[in-house]
Structures are given as structure tokens and as C-alpha cells.
PDB file of N, H, CA, C and O in Angstrom:
ATOM      1  N   MET A   1      24.468  -1.915 -16.492  1.00  0.00           N
ATOM      2  CA  MET A   1      25.082  -0.318 -16.632  1.00  0.00           C
ATOM      3  C   MET A   1      23.661   0.483 -15.978  1.00  0.00           C
ATOM      4  O   MET A   1      23.584   1.222 -14.996  1.00  0.00           O
ATOM      5  N   ASP A   2      22.634   0.038 -16.894  1.00  0.00           N
ATOM      6  H   ASP A   2      22.697  -0.563 -17.691  1.00  0.00           H
ATOM      7  CA  ASP A   2      21.555   1.179 -16.456  1.00  0.00           C
ATOM      8  C   ASP A   2      20.457   1.500 -15.064  1.00  0.00           C
ATOM      9  O   ASP A   2      19.331   1.935 -14.825  1.00  0.00           O
ATOM     10  N   GLN A   3      21.674   0.945 -14.382  1.00  0.00           N
ATOM     11  H   GLN A   3      22.589   0.592 -14.576  1.00  0.00           H
ATOM     12  CA  GLN A   3      20.763   0.627 -12.303  1.00  0.00           C
ATOM     13  C   GLN A   3      19.654   1.354 -12.861  1.00  0.00           C
ATOM     14  O   GLN A   3      19.779   2.128 -13.811  1.00  0.00           O
ATOM     15  N   GLN A   4      17.794   0.933 -11.855  1.00  0.00           N
ATOM     16  H   GLN A   4      17.693   0.304 -11.084  1.00  0.00           H
ATOM     17  CA  GLN A   4      17.182   1.783 -11.593  1.00  0.00           C
ATOM     18  C   GLN A   4      17.825   2.511 -10.198  1.00  0.00           C
ATOM     19  O   GLN A   4      18.851   2.072  -9.678  1.00  0.00           O
ATOM     20  N   GLN A   5      17.460   3.089  -9.934  1.00  0.00           N
ATOM     21  H   GLN A   5      16.627   3.446 -10.357  1.00  0.00           H
ATOM     22  CA  GLN A   5      17.659   3.954  -8.531  1.00  0.00           C
ATOM     23  C   GLN A   5      16.900   4.048  -7.642  1.00  0.00           C
ATOM     24  O   GLN A   5      16.076   4.944  -7.458  1.00  0.00           O
ATOM     25  N   SER A   6      17.169   2.882  -6.842  1.00  0.00           N
ATOM     26  H   SER A   6      17.839   2.155  -6.992  1.00  0.00           H
ATOM     27  CA  SER A   6      16.014   2.469  -5.244  1.00  0.00           C
ATOM     28  C   SER A   6      15.397   3.312  -4.684  1.00  0.00           C
ATOM     29  O   SER A   6      16.057   4.286  -4.321  1.00  0.00           O
ATOM     30  N   TRP A   7      14.638   3.310  -4.527  1.00  0.00           N
ATOM     31  H   TRP A   7      14.101   2.519  -4.822  1.00  0.00           H
ATOM     32  CA  TRP A   7      13.300   4.522  -3.545  1.00  0.00           C
ATOM     33  C   TRP A   7      13.016   4.475  -2.407  1.00  0.00           C
ATOM     34  O   TRP A   7      12.666   3.530  -1.701  1.00  0.00           O
ATOM     35  N   SER A   8      13.215   5.879  -2.133  1.00  0.00           N
ATOM     36  H   SER A   8      13.499   6.647  -2.707  1.00  0.00           H
ATOM     37  CA  SER A   8      13.396   5.613  -0.343  1.00  0.00           C
ATOM     38  C   SER A   8      12.416   5.630   0.402  1.00  0.00           C
ATOM     39  O   SER A   8      11.545   6.132  -0.308  1.00  0.00           O
ATOM     40  N   LEU A   9      11.948   5.398   1.429  1.00  0.00           N
ATOM     41  H   LEU A   9      12.656   4.990   2.006  1.00  0.00           H
ATOM     42  CA  LEU A   9      10.678   6.056   2.124  1.00  0.00           C
ATOM     43  C   LEU A   9       9.850   6.787   2.027  1.00  0.00           C
ATOM     44  O   LEU A   9       8.682   6.683   1.653  1.00  0.00           O
ATOM     45  N   GLU A  10      10.752   8.004   2.554  1.00  0.00           N
ATOM     46  H   GLU A  10      11.701   8.089   2.858  1.00  0.00           H
ATOM     47  CA  GLU A  10      10.871   9.406   1.839  1.00  0.00           C
ATOM     48  C   GLU A  10      10.249   9.346   0.570  1.00  0.00           C
ATOM     49  O   GLU A  10       9.135   9.869   0.567  1.00  0.00           O
ATOM     50  N   ALA A  11      10.695   8.777  -0.720  1.00  0.00           N
ATOM     51  H   ALA A  11      11.600   8.352  -0.718  1.00  0.00           H
ATOM     52  CA  ALA A  11      10.104   9.231  -2.102  1.00  0.00           C
ATOM     53  C   ALA A  11       8.977   8.015  -2.436  1.00  0.00           C
ATOM     54  O   ALA A  11       8.285   7.922  -3.450  1.00  0.00           O
ATOM     55  N   VAL A  12       8.994   7.507  -1.776  1.00  0.00           N
ATOM     56  H   VAL A  12       9.556   7.584  -0.952  1.00  0.00           H
ATOM     57  CA  VAL A  12       7.725   6.482  -1.498  1.00  0.00           C
ATOM     58  C   VAL A  12       6.267   7.241  -0.951  1.00  0.00           C
ATOM     59  O   VAL A  12       5.330   7.255  -1.749  1.00  0.00           O
ATOM     60  N   ALA A  13       6.093   7.825   0.312  1.00  0.00           N
ATOM     61  H   ALA A  13       6.854   7.813   0.961  1.00  0.00           H
ATOM     62  CA  ALA A  13       6.094   8.449   0.927  1.00  0.00           C
ATOM     63  C   ALA A  13       5.457   9.657  -0.113  1.00  0.00           C
ATOM     64  O   ALA A  13       4.232   9.768  -0.146  1.00  0.00           O
ATOM     65  N   GLN A  14       6.041  10.283  -0.702  1.00  0.00           N
ATOM     66  H   GLN A  14       7.037  10.193  -0.676  1.00  0.00           H
ATOM     67  CA  GLN A  14       6.063  11.599  -1.146  1.00  0.00           C
ATOM     68  C   GLN A  14       5.074  11.208  -2.545  1.00  0.00           C
ATOM     69  O   GLN A  14       3.934  11.656  -2.667  1.00  0.00           O
ATOM     70  N   LEU A  15       5.707  10.325  -3.530  1.00  0.00           N
ATOM     71  H   LEU A  15       6.633   9.961  -3.431  1.00  0.00           H
ATOM     72  CA  LEU A  15       4.828   8.980  -3.833  1.00  0.00           C
ATOM     73  C   LEU A  15       2.753   8.555  -3.789  1.00  0.00           C
ATOM     74  O   LEU A  15       1.726   8.664  -4.459  1.00  0.00           O
ATOM     75  N   ARG A  16       3.213   8.119  -2.653  1.00  0.00           N
ATOM     76  H   ARG A  16       4.047   8.030  -2.109  1.00  0.00           H
ATOM     77  CA  ARG A  16       1.531   8.245  -1.778  1.00  0.00           C
ATOM     78  C   ARG A  16       1.220   9.488  -2.255  1.00  0.00           C
ATOM     79  O   ARG A  16       0.923   9.828  -3.401  1.00  0.00           O
ATOM     80  N   GLU A  17       1.291   9.928  -1.564  1.00  0.00           N
ATOM     81  H   GLU A  17       1.532   9.652  -0.634  1.00  0.00           H
ATOM     82  CA  GLU A  17       1.084  11.741  -1.203  1.00  0.00           C
ATOM     83  C   GLU A  17       0.321  12.873  -2.196  1.00  0.00           C
ATOM     84  O   GLU A  17      -0.420  13.840  -2.019  1.00  0.00           O
ATOM     85  N   MET A  18       1.044  12.067  -3.540  1.00  0.00           N
ATOM     86  H   MET A  18       1.647  11.281  -3.684  1.00  0.00           H
ATOM     87  CA  MET A  18       0.975  13.119  -4.879  1.00  0.00           C
ATOM     88  C   MET A  18      -0.079  12.253  -5.115  1.00  0.00           C
ATOM     89  O   MET A  18      -0.986  13.052  -5.349  1.00  0.00           O
ATOM     90  N   ALA A  19      -0.744  10.719  -5.243  1.00  0.00           N
ATOM     91  H   ALA A  19      -0.007  10.070  -5.053  1.00  0.00           H
ATOM     92  CA  ALA A  19      -1.474   9.786  -5.881  1.00  0.00           C
ATOM     93  C   ALA A  19      -2.868  10.844  -5.135  1.00  0.00           C
ATOM     94  O   ALA A  19      -3.747  11.516  -5.674  1.00  0.00           O
ATOM     95  N   LYS A  20      -2.586  10.626  -3.941  1.00  0.00           N
ATOM     96  H   LYS A  20      -1.872  10.080  -3.503  1.00  0.00           H
ATOM     97  CA  LYS A  20      -4.124  11.201  -2.930  1.00  0.00           C
ATOM     98  C   LYS A  20      -4.274  12.221  -3.011  1.00  0.00           C
ATOM     99  O   LYS A  20      -5.192  12.609  -2.289  1.00  0.00           O
ATOM    100  N   GLU A  21      -3.409  13.601  -4.057  1.00  0.00           N
ATOM    101  H   GLU A  21      -2.663  13.286  -4.644  1.00  0.00           H
ATOM    102  CA  GLU A  21      -3.598  14.429  -4.387  1.00  0.00           C
ATOM    103  C   GLU A  21      -4.945  14.250  -5.811  1.00  0.00           C
ATOM    104  O   GLU A  21      -6.024  14.782  -6.074  1.00  0.00           O
ATOM    105  N   ARG A  22      -4.105  13.236  -6.386  1.00  0.00           N
ATOM    106  H   ARG A  22      -3.228  12.804  -6.173  1.00  0.00           H
ATOM    107  CA  ARG A  22      -5.075  12.752  -7.760  1.00  0.00           C
ATOM    108  C   ARG A  22      -3.831  13.462  -8.756  1.00  0.00           C
ATOM    109  O   ARG A  22      -3.980  13.111  -9.926  1.00  0.00           O
ATOM    110  N   ILE A  23      -2.509  14.485  -8.520  1.00  0.00           N
ATOM    111  H   ILE A  23      -2.388  14.770  -7.569  1.00  0.00           H
ATOM    112  CA  ILE A  23      -1.347  14.734  -9.591  1.00  0.00           C
ATOM    113  C   ILE A  23      -0.610  14.007 -10.346  1.00  0.00           C
ATOM    114  O   ILE A  23       0.367  13.505  -9.790  1.00  0.00           O
ATOM    115  N   PRO A  24      -0.754  13.804 -11.366  1.00  0.00           N
ATOM    116  CA  PRO A  24      -0.859  13.087 -12.906  1.00  0.00           C
ATOM    117  C   PRO A  24       0.045  12.787 -13.316  1.00  0.00           C
ATOM    118  O   PRO A  24       0.770  13.728 -12.993  1.00  0.00           O
ATOM    119  N   VAL A  25       0.939  11.783 -14.110  1.00  0.00           N
ATOM    120  H   VAL A  25       0.350  11.018 -14.372  1.00  0.00           H
ATOM    121  CA  VAL A  25       2.319  10.606 -13.629  1.00  0.00           C
ATOM    122  C   VAL A  25       2.916  11.565 -13.850  1.00  0.00           C
ATOM    123  O   VAL A  25       3.880  11.796 -13.120  1.00  0.00           O
ATOM    124  N   GLU A  26       2.605  12.465 -14.890  1.00  0.00           N
ATOM    125  H   GLU A  26       1.822  12.277 -15.484  1.00  0.00           H
ATOM    126  CA  GLU A  26       4.090  13.257 -15.524  1.00  0.00           C
ATOM    127  C   GLU A  26       5.103  13.677 -14.465  1.00  0.00           C
ATOM    128  O   GLU A  26       6.312  13.505 -14.312  1.00  0.00           O
ATOM    129  N   THR A  27       3.449  14.728 -13.325  1.00  0.00           N
ATOM    130  H   THR A  27       2.466  14.867 -13.449  1.00  0.00           H
ATOM    131  CA  THR A  27       3.860  15.450 -12.829  1.00  0.00           C
ATOM    132  C   THR A  27       5.411  15.098 -11.336  1.00  0.00           C
ATOM    133  O   THR A  27       6.508  15.542 -10.994  1.00  0.00           O
ATOM    134  N   MET A  28       4.453  14.080 -10.983  1.00  0.00           N
ATOM    135  H   MET A  28       3.563  13.719 -11.261  1.00  0.00           H
ATOM    136  CA  MET A  28       5.081  13.063 -10.171  1.00  0.00           C
ATOM    137  C   MET A  28       6.798  13.216 -10.504  1.00  0.00           C
ATOM    138  O   MET A  28       7.665  13.464  -9.667  1.00  0.00           O
ATOM    139  N   SER A  29       7.050  12.926 -12.400  1.00  0.00           N
ATOM    140  H   SER A  29       6.345  12.724 -13.080  1.00  0.00           H
ATOM    141  CA  SER A  29       7.721  11.673 -12.588  1.00  0.00           C
ATOM    142  C   SER A  29       8.919  12.871 -12.427  1.00  0.00           C
ATOM    143  O   SER A  29      10.095  12.626 -12.159  1.00  0.00           O
ATOM    144  N   LEU A  30       8.219  14.516 -12.702  1.00  0.00           N
ATOM    145  H   LEU A  30       7.264  14.714 -12.919  1.00  0.00           H
ATOM    146  CA  LEU A  30       9.014  15.599 -12.402  1.00  0.00           C
ATOM    147  C   LEU A  30       9.947  16.206 -11.340  1.00  0.00           C
ATOM    148  O   LEU A  30      11.078  16.691 -11.355  1.00  0.00           O
ATOM    149  N   LYS A  31       8.605  15.881 -10.024  1.00  0.00           N
ATOM    150  H   LYS A  31       7.686  15.486 -10.012  1.00  0.00           H
ATOM    151  CA  LYS A  31       9.085  15.795  -8.680  1.00  0.00           C
ATOM    152  C   LYS A  31      10.066  15.407  -7.934  1.00  0.00           C
ATOM    153  O   LYS A  31      10.589  15.970  -6.972  1.00  0.00           O
ATOM    154  N   LEU A  32      10.365  14.080  -8.591  1.00  0.00           N
ATOM    155  H   LEU A  32       9.941  13.622  -9.372  1.00  0.00           H
ATOM    156  CA  LEU A  32      10.952  12.785  -8.246  1.00  0.00           C
ATOM    157  C   LEU A  32      11.360  12.711  -8.922  1.00  0.00           C
ATOM    158  O   LEU A  32      11.455  11.530  -9.259  1.00  0.00           O
ATOM    159  N   LYS A  33      12.149  13.870 -10.032  1.00  0.00           N
ATOM    160  H   LYS A  33      12.072  14.829  -9.758  1.00  0.00           H
ATOM    161  CA  LYS A  33      13.414  13.224 -10.617  1.00  0.00           C
ATOM    162  C   LYS A  33      13.154  11.843 -11.735  1.00  0.00           C
ATOM    163  O   LYS A  33      13.879  11.375 -12.614  1.00  0.00           O
ATOM    164  N   ARG A  34      11.987  11.519 -11.317  1.00  0.00           N
ATOM    165  H   ARG A  34      11.398  11.899 -10.604  1.00  0.00           H
ATOM    166  CA  ARG A  34      12.354   9.698 -12.326  1.00  0.00           C
ATOM    167  C   ARG A  34      11.752  10.116 -13.372  1.00  0.00           C
ATOM    168  O   ARG A  34      11.050  11.123 -13.466  1.00  0.00           O
ATOM    169  N   PRO A  35      12.128   9.025 -14.520  1.00  0.00           N
ATOM    170  CA  PRO A  35      11.409   8.070 -15.423  1.00  0.00           C
ATOM    171  C   PRO A  35       9.991   8.157 -15.573  1.00  0.00           C
ATOM    172  O   PRO A  35       9.807   7.669 -14.458  1.00  0.00           O
ATOM    173  N   VAL A  36       8.649   8.387 -16.051  1.00  0.00           N
ATOM    174  H   VAL A  36       8.798   8.783 -16.957  1.00  0.00           H
ATOM    175  CA  VAL A  36       7.854   8.382 -16.377  1.00  0.00           C
ATOM    176  C   VAL A  36       6.906   6.190 -15.953  1.00  0.00           C
ATOM    177  O   VAL A  36       6.140   5.285 -15.622  1.00  0.00           O
ATOM    178  N   ASP A  37       7.326   6.458 -16.131  1.00  0.00           N
ATOM    179  H   ASP A  37       7.949   7.193 -16.399  1.00  0.00           H
ATOM    180  CA  ASP A  37       7.838   4.723 -16.625  1.00  0.00           C
ATOM    181  C   ASP A  37       7.921   4.086 -15.200  1.00  0.00           C
ATOM    182  O   ASP A  37       7.217   3.112 -14.932  1.00  0.00           O
ATOM    183  N   GLN A  38       8.767   4.624 -14.292  1.00  0.00           N
ATOM    184  H   GLN A  38       9.339   5.415 -14.510  1.00  0.00           H
ATOM    185  CA  GLN A  38       9.998   4.034 -13.318  1.00  0.00           C
ATOM    186  C   GLN A  38       8.136   4.510 -12.112  1.00  0.00           C
ATOM    187  O   GLN A  38       7.537   3.560 -11.608  1.00  0.00           O
ATOM    188  N   VAL A  39       7.654   5.818 -11.924  1.00  0.00           N
ATOM    189  H   VAL A  39       8.140   6.590 -12.333  1.00  0.00           H
ATOM    190  CA  VAL A  39       6.402   6.136 -10.845  1.00  0.00           C
ATOM    191  C   VAL A  39       5.096   5.340 -11.747  1.00  0.00           C
ATOM    192  O   VAL A  39       4.205   4.775 -11.113  1.00  0.00           O
ATOM    193  N   ARG A  40       5.087   5.355 -13.045  1.00  0.00           N
ATOM    194  H   ARG A  40       5.811   5.813 -13.561  1.00  0.00           H
ATOM    195  CA  ARG A  40       3.764   4.668 -12.902  1.00  0.00           C
ATOM    196  C   ARG A  40       4.139   2.793 -12.538  1.00  0.00           C
ATOM    197  O   ARG A  40       3.105   2.126 -12.518  1.00  0.00           O
ATOM    198  N   THR A  41       5.737   1.798 -12.215  1.00  0.00           N
ATOM    199  H   THR A  41       6.577   2.339 -12.231  1.00  0.00           H
ATOM    200  CA  THR A  41       5.534   0.343 -12.152  1.00  0.00           C
ATOM    201  C   THR A  41       6.001   0.880 -10.583  1.00  0.00           C
ATOM    202  O   THR A  41       6.227  -0.125  -9.909  1.00  0.00           O
ATOM    203  N   LYS A  42       6.127   1.606 -10.120  1.00  0.00           N
ATOM    204  H   LYS A  42       5.943   2.422 -10.668  1.00  0.00           H
ATOM    205  CA  LYS A  42       6.075   1.680  -8.683  1.00  0.00           C
ATOM    206  C   LYS A  42       4.704   2.219  -8.322  1.00  0.00           C
ATOM    207  O   LYS A  42       4.269   1.261  -7.683  1.00  0.00           O
ATOM    208  N   LEU A  43       3.872   3.006  -8.317  1.00  0.00           N
ATOM    209  H   LEU A  43       4.226   3.784  -8.837  1.00  0.00           H
ATOM    210  CA  LEU A  43       2.968   2.948  -8.023  1.00  0.00           C
ATOM    211  C   LEU A  43       1.990   1.354  -7.947  1.00  0.00           C
ATOM    212  O   LEU A  43       1.578   0.873  -6.891  1.00  0.00           O
ATOM    213  N   GLY A  44       1.764   0.703  -9.420  1.00  0.00           N
ATOM    214  H   GLY A  44       2.099   1.093 -10.278  1.00  0.00           H
ATOM    215  CA  GLY A  44       1.620  -0.716  -9.305  1.00  0.00           C
ATOM    216  C   GLY A  44       2.060  -1.392  -8.095  1.00  0.00           C
ATOM    217  O   GLY A  44       1.365  -2.159  -7.429  1.00  0.00           O
ATOM    218  N   GLU A  45       3.383  -1.020  -7.834  1.00  0.00           N
ATOM    219  H   GLU A  45       3.947  -0.397  -8.376  1.00  0.00           H
ATOM    220  CA  GLU A  45       4.301  -2.394  -6.907  1.00  0.00           C
ATOM    221  C   GLU A  45       3.012  -1.948  -5.736  1.00  0.00           C
ATOM    222  O   GLU A  45       1.947  -2.531  -5.529  1.00  0.00           O
ATOM    223  N   ILE A  46       3.442  -0.984  -5.236  1.00  0.00           N
ATOM    224  H   ILE A  46       4.307  -0.510  -5.404  1.00  0.00           H
ATOM    225  CA  ILE A  46       2.027  -0.680  -3.481  1.00  0.00           C
ATOM    226  C   ILE A  46       0.995   0.333  -3.819  1.00  0.00           C
ATOM    227  O   ILE A  46       0.654   1.469  -3.486  1.00  0.00           O
ATOM    228  N   GLY A  47       0.477  -1.137  -5.086  1.00  0.00           N
ATOM    229  H   GLY A  47       0.754  -2.059  -5.357  1.00  0.00           H
ATOM    230  CA  GLY A  47      -1.191  -0.394  -5.412  1.00  0.00           C
ATOM    231  C   GLY A  47      -1.777   0.054  -5.245  1.00  0.00           C
ATOM    232  O   GLY A  47      -2.884  -0.212  -4.777  1.00  0.00           O
ATOM    233  N   ILE A  48      -1.205   1.218  -5.628  1.00  0.00           N
ATOM    234  H   ILE A  48      -0.306   1.434  -6.008  1.00  0.00           H
ATOM    235  CA  ILE A  48      -2.250   2.670  -6.343  1.00  0.00           C
ATOM    236  C   ILE A  48      -2.355   2.938  -7.810  1.00  0.00           C
ATOM    237  O   ILE A  48      -1.421   3.550  -8.328  1.00  0.00           O
ATOM    238  N   THR A  49      -3.663   2.453  -8.767  1.00  0.00           N
ATOM    239  H   THR A  49      -4.422   1.956  -8.346  1.00  0.00           H
ATOM    240  CA  THR A  49      -3.778   2.849  -9.518  1.00  0.00           C
ATOM    241  C   THR A  49      -3.608   4.540 -10.197  1.00  0.00           C
ATOM    242  O   THR A  49      -4.273   5.545  -9.946  1.00  0.00           O
ATOM    243  N   PRO A  50      -2.756   4.396 -10.878  1.00  0.00           N
ATOM    244  CA  PRO A  50      -2.504   5.570 -10.859  1.00  0.00           C
ATOM    245  C   PRO A  50      -3.473   6.845 -12.290  1.00  0.00           C
ATOM    246  O   PRO A  50      -3.651   6.322 -13.390  1.00  0.00           O
ATOM    247  N   THR A  51      -3.859   7.993 -12.152  1.00  0.00           N
ATOM    248  H   THR A  51      -3.714   8.418 -11.258  1.00  0.00           H
ATOM    249  CA  THR A  51      -4.752   8.471 -12.434  1.00  0.00           C
ATOM    250  C   THR A  51      -3.747   8.952 -14.060  1.00  0.00           C
ATOM    251  O   THR A  51      -2.646   9.137 -14.577  1.00  0.00           O
ATOM    252  N   ARG A  52      -5.620   8.929 -14.255  1.00  0.00           N
ATOM    253  H   ARG A  52      -6.515   8.779 -13.835  1.00  0.00           H
ATOM    254  CA  ARG A  52      -5.231   9.325 -16.404  1.00  0.00           C
ATOM    255  C   ARG A  52      -4.992  10.538 -16.541  1.00  0.00           C
ATOM    256  O   ARG A  52      -5.478  11.581 -16.103  1.00  0.00           O
ATOM    257  N   ASP A  53      -3.560  10.052 -17.714  1.00  0.00           N
ATOM    258  H   ASP A  53      -3.166   9.205 -18.069  1.00  0.00           H
ATOM    259  CA  ASP A  53      -2.966  11.402 -17.242  1.00  0.00           C
ATOM    260  C   ASP A  53      -3.400  12.246 -18.121  1.00  0.00           C
ATOM    261  O   ASP A  53      -4.212  11.829 -18.946  1.00  0.00           O
ATOM    262  N   SER A  54      -3.041  13.408 -18.158  1.00  0.00           N
ATOM    263  H   SER A  54      -2.381  13.747 -17.488  1.00  0.00           H
ATOM    264  CA  SER A  54      -3.245  14.741 -18.731  1.00  0.00           C
ATOM    265  C   SER A  54      -4.167  15.325 -19.461  1.00  0.00           C
ATOM    266  O   SER A  54      -4.547  16.446 -19.123  1.00  0.00           O
ATOM    267  N   ASP A  55      -4.960  14.410 -21.115  1.00  0.00           N
ATOM    268  H   ASP A  55      -4.651  13.499 -21.389  1.00  0.00           H
ATOM    269  CA  ASP A  55      -5.947  14.345 -22.001  1.00  0.00           C
ATOM    270  C   ASP A  55      -7.345  14.099 -21.129  1.00  0.00           C
ATOM    271  O   ASP A  55      -7.781  12.992 -21.445  1.00  0.00           O
ATOM    272  N   ASP A  56      -7.916  14.530 -20.470  1.00  0.00           N
ATOM    273  H   ASP A  56      -7.562  15.429 -20.213  1.00  0.00           H
ATOM    274  CA  ASP A  56      -8.850  14.212 -19.631  1.00  0.00           C
ATOM    275  C   ASP A  56      -9.862  13.637 -20.847  1.00  0.00           C
ATOM    276  O   ASP A  56      -9.794  14.282 -21.893  1.00  0.00           O
ATOM    277  N   ASP A  57     -10.635  12.692 -20.834  1.00  0.00           N
ATOM    278  H   ASP A  57     -10.691  12.168 -19.984  1.00  0.00           H
ATOM    279  CA  ASP A  57     -11.831  12.224 -21.767  1.00  0.00           C
ATOM    280  C   ASP A  57     -13.425  13.269 -21.747  1.00  0.00           C
ATOM    281  O   ASP A  57     -14.247  13.916 -22.396  1.00  0.00           O
ATOM    282  N   GLY A  58     -13.085  12.876 -20.730  1.00  0.00           N
ATOM    283  H   GLY A  58     -12.417  12.351 -20.203  1.00  0.00           H
ATOM    284  CA  GLY A  58     -14.279  13.830 -20.104  1.00  0.00           C
ATOM    285  C   GLY A  58     -16.052  13.309 -20.166  1.00  0.00           C
ATOM    286  O   GLY A  58     -17.026  14.060 -20.195  1.00  0.00           O
ATOM    287  N   ALA A  59     -16.045  12.003 -20.171  1.00  0.00           N
ATOM    288  H   ALA A  59     -15.253  11.393 -20.148  1.00  0.00           H
ATOM    289  CA  ALA A  59     -16.629  10.561 -20.317  1.00  0.00           C
ATOM    290  C   ALA A  59     -17.465  10.716 -19.331  1.00  0.00           C
ATOM    291  O   ALA A  59     -18.219   9.797 -19.011  1.00  0.00           O
TER     292      ALA A  59
END
């Protein structure tokens, strides 16, 4: 019943571009209007490691 929204080529291109710009996953989620977990999953599927979330370790 809770069908996952499929990813268009345009959405994947946006995701890749935002990842290159090191935009936080939460922001990507808002811009793409998708849940954070879906964005993280798709990043993993296309071989991109997401940047750390907004709380910076500074280590």
C-alpha cells in the first residue's frame, strides 16, 4: 500500500548534483520531497556516501 515513489532520471541527476555540493541529506530530502531514508538508500544504490548530517563533529 505504501508504494515507494520511483526515481526519475531528473531526480537522480539532482541527487548527484546535491551530493557533489555536499548538501546535507535532510536538505536533499526537502528539495526532492522524499523521506530522508529514501534519499539515503538511493545514494547508497548509486554509490555515493552521503555527507555527515548537520551536527558537525569538527574532529
